[in-house]
N, C-alpha and C positions, 0 to 999 in steps of 0.2 A: 728470667731463665726460659720462660715459654717462648719469648720472642726469638731467642737464639736457637731453641730447639726447632721452631717452625722454619727458620732459615736453613738449618741442617737438613730437615726433611725435604725442603724444596730443592736443595742442592742434590740430594740423592735422587729425587724424582727427575731433575734436569739431567743428571748423570745417566739415568736409565734411558731417557729420551734420546740423549746423544748417542748412546750405544745402539739403540734401536735404529736411529737414522744411519749410523755408520754401517750396521749390518745390512740395512736396506740398500744403501749405495753400493756396497760390495756385491750384493745379490744381483742388482740391476746391471752392474758392470760385468759380472760373470755371464749374465744372460746375453749381453751384447757381444761378448767374446764368442760365445757358442753360436749365436746367430751369424756373426761375421764368418766363422769357420764354415757354417752350413752354406752361406752364400758363396764363399770361395770354392767349396766343393762343387756346388751346382754350376758355377761358371766354368770350372775345369771340365766337368762332365759335358756341358754344352759345347765347349771348344773341341773336346775330343769327338763328339758326335758330328760337329761341322767338318772336322778333318776327315773322319771316316766317310761322310757323305761326299765330300769333295774327291776323295780317293776312289770311291765307288763310281762316281760320275766319270772320272778320268779313265778308270779301267773299262767301264762300259763303252765309252767313246773309242778307246783303243780297240776293243773287240769289234765294234761296228766298222771301224776303219779297216780292220784286218779282213773282214768278210768281203 
């Protein structure tokens, strides 16, 4: 009986380890999703700043040409 009891205990311990690893994997996956969203937002902001800068340079050139 002790042999089977020890097998059951190991199974429960393995089960806990598996749950821990699953939680860890989901946590890391969520972190990657958040990081990917941050990177996407940063790229969008950079693209917007480039567009504003280009528009500003174009407007400044137009103003200089007008003078």
